[in-house]
Phi, psi and omega in degrees: 000333184300333179294322174295321177296316183296318178301313183299323178296331188254344183306136177206151180289144172252126182294135177310323175296345176257027180242151170215177181274177357286159174266178181312145175288174179298323179296319180289327177299321181287324169308305180308302183300321175298322176292319175307329184265002183256069181225168175308128178213081184300125183091002185043051193265339186046067179273043181195157177208162184246144170242126185266129171246112172216163184052224179297343178294334182288323180288320179296320178291325174302316178298329174289318180294316185293319174304312183293320183294314183297321184296316183276349183224067187302333180273005188290145176289156176305322180295322169305312175299324182294321174304313185296322176299335181255024184299323185253018184258352178291318178267147182288348179218139173226131169243121174278127175257114188263130185245139174213155179242150179242138179298131183208138180290339182244350186242098181287154177311322180299320177299321181293316182288326176295329172296327182285326173298316177300319178299317181293323180286325175298322177305305172308310177295322177290321176298314178301319181296330180276001171099006181261164166275144181217150180210134179255114181229157168249255178109168190301328181293340181284344185245000188266122185300324181291323173297312181304312181299314178304328181272356173102009182280143181281167186300333179262018179249150177235156178263118176288340179150166180255128170256109180276134184227126177191188184274133176288120179282350177207157181293141180245144180267147174286161177257165184291140178256149180295148175279139181302327179294340175267352184236357183242127172240167179238139177263000000 
């Protein structure tokens, strides 16, 4: 178990623009997704699902994002629209974590949403354990209903985020972390 603790002590996000290929193999992707589904899930509701964007699917999703952006920003410069088109193309693999809630007498929506967040974090951790860089991001398009509809989300679904996964193309520095004295109290 010390390997797991050591990994968690050094885990950090890698910016998608600092990623390159190759991405995870099909077997590694299956491992990542299996671990993503192995989270606390009170009531066994499975209040999340995954959308895999790899290869040309990243470009198709980018076209949807750029189309919505251009429609809502008619005076945007072509370069701005192009930035939106490439939102999911830096990393060779992007996994969308979709969150939804189900009515349940003992499991409130908040707990179900936290389960989706735990799923996203497990995906990040699994990718890191396999030697990949990973970054959990959102952005305006993760909250835009027109984009979500275009990506196939149902009306009652939200996007917990996009997990970008690839090989880190450069050494990355850690960011400052909070001191435990600042964030821990005892009751």
